[in-house]
N, C-alpha and C positions, 0 to 999 in steps of 0.2 A: 301044223298046218303046212299047205305045200306052196312052193311060190310061186306070186302072181305074176312080180316083175321082178328083172337084172336088170343091169347096167354099172357102168362104171359112172362114178360123179367122182369131177377132175376140178382141181384150181378153184378148190372155194374161199372167196374172197369175202368175211366175217365181221361185219362189222356191231360190234356189242353196245346198248344202250340202257342206260337206269331207265327202266320203267314205272309208269304211274299203273300201278296194280291196278285203278278204279276201270283204269281205259283197256285193261284186260280181262274183267272180270265177266263182261256179254260174249267172251268168245269160251269161257273156260267151259267145256266138255264135264257131263255129271259124272261123279266118284272119282273124280279127280279136282287135285289144290295145287296152288300156284307153290312151284321150288326154288327156294333164295339160296345164292351164294353168298356166305357171309355178308349175311342179310343184306343183300341186293336182289331184287324184282329185276331178270333181265328181260330186255326184249333186241334179238338181233334182227340182222337183214343182211340176208346169205345170198350169193351171186355165183353160181356155178355154171361147169360142162356138162350136159347128160349124152351118153357116150354108148355105142352098142347098148340098145335099148332093144330089150326084149319080153313081149307079154307071152304070158304064158310058152314061153320056149320062143317064139318066134318073131321077128322082127318086121317090123310093119312097115310097109316102103313108105321113105319120106319121114319118116316119124322116127329112125333111128339114135339122130345127133342133133342136141338142138340148148340152148340155154334155157335156163330157169333162176330168176330170183326170187323171196320170201321172206314174209316176216314171218317171226316167230316166237313163240318165248314159251317157258320152260315150266312143265309140270309133275304132279307124281301121282302113283296110281297104288291103292294099297291092295293087296289079292285078298279074296278070302281066305287066304294059307296065311297072310299075314306078313308077306312079302311087300318090296316096295318096288315095283317100278318105277323108274326117272325116262320121261317120254317129254315131244314136243308138241304143240300146239299151232295151227300156222292161222295168221290174221287172214293173209294172200299171198298162195303161188301164181306168177307170173311168167308162164311159155308162153312161144310163139307157132302153138301148135293149137287149134280148137279142136281136133281129136284127143288128144292128151286129155286137154280140160276134160271135157265132156265124159269119159270116164272117169278119171279122177273124182269128178265132180258126184256124179251117179255111182258108182262102186262102192267109194271110202266116205261118201257125204264130205272130202275138204271145197275149199274156198279156192280154185282154179280160175284166173283168166287169161285168155290168148291175147297177146298185145304185139307190134313189131318187137323184135327183140335183135341184139347184134352183140357181137363179144371178140376185145383184141388182147391177144397177148403177144408180146416179147421178153427175148431172154438172148441173152448174153453167156459171156462165160461165168460172170459173177453174180449177175442181177436178172433179175425177174421182176416182169410188171403184166399186170392183171387187171379188164377192165372191160364192165358188163354194162349194156343198156337200153334203154327199153322206155319205149314213145304211149306218151299217156296224156290223152288231151289237148296233139299237137307238138307238147313239151318232152325232149329228148330228158330222163333222167339218167343217172348215170353210177359208179362210183366203182372205184378202182383203186391198185395196193401197186406197190413199189416195195420188192424183198430181197434181200441173200437170197442166191442161185441153190444153195446148200439147206437141204433139209435138215431139220433134228428131231428126234425124239420129243414124245409128251412130257411134261413131268407129273408124278404121281400129284394128285392135291391141289395141283394148277385151277387157276382161272378159268385155261385154254381147256382141260380136261373137263371138267364140268360143263365146257361148254359144249365142247365134239363130244361126248359120250354121253351121251342116250339114242338107244335104244327101242324106243317103244313110239306110234305115233299114233295121238288120239286125237276125234271130232268128233263133234257133236250131230249123233243121229237124229236123237229130237231129246226134251227138258228131264226127260228121265235114262234115255239111251245113250251109248257112247261108242263110239267105233273105235275098236285098238286093231294095231297091230303093229308085227314087227319088224324091224329093221336091221341087217345082219349086215356087217362089216369090222375090217381090219380094225388094231387103232393107227389115228390118222399121226403122219410126220407135218411140222410145219415146218410153214421157212419164214426166217424171221425179218419181220415188219420194218423197214425204214418211214415211209411214208403210204401215206394215204391221202383220197379225195371222193369227195362224195356230192352231187344236187339229186336230191331225192325231195320230193314234196308229198313229205307224207299225209298230209290232209287232203289234198287231192286224190290222192293212192286210197287210203283210209278212213278216212272220215273224219269230221273236225275231233272226233275224241284221243285225234293223235298228231294234232296242233306244235303240241308241245317239242314233239323230235324234230320240229322242221328246221331248226335253230341249235340242237341240240350236239354236241362233240359224243363218239361215243369216248365209253369208258378204255376200248381195246379194241384192238383190229386185229386179226389174224388172220393166214394166208395157209391153209393146210392142202399139201398135192391130193389127197382124198384116194377113194380105191375103188376094187369091186364091189359093191352091193347087192341083196338082195332082198325083197321088198314081201314079207308074205302074206297070205292071203289073209284078212281083216273076220274078225268077230265081232260081237255084241257085248257089252256089257249091260246088261238089267239090273 
């Protein structure tokens, strides 16, 4: 499949929660199943910066650099050849650009919404602070981390590797069909996190089924540098 979108994903702040599988089942696309790590079903709140965005190789004015925040969970799909592909499913993706939301929802059957958003990065010689905020129903939600400014490689077999090393996206097309698309990027480095902060109204954003996350603390928090990424054109699993 040819490349549909190319961009950079930078400074990914990732809060990882123990999820109730029942809250995720309504979003589970056909031909996929929940993917667990050490017996835990994870859902991650991810904020990052979309930069140098191109659609079919073209930069669209005023839609090149912007924030994104998403709630995602982890699945796997077995191909007809018997291979397993590990991927993600998005409960909802937030961006400040309505046109981006329209394209993703129309072509990929994703669940994008456009909201007012902002971000703040602060870096010194040895510390890095990253925060992403979005306004929903008059309230500014936010997530942020403070980390050591020296990035380190991913450890093989680690929780961080499980969270970041997913190279397929899956979205429900209908009850029987699923849209799948491949995401390509190199292995990411992580900044060692020292502190995290968050004010997220999960139930307001995603509905009563996610109210249990309102007062939950994440099992882990990561800050990844990110990289250039390519999203290939999708196809349907029937």
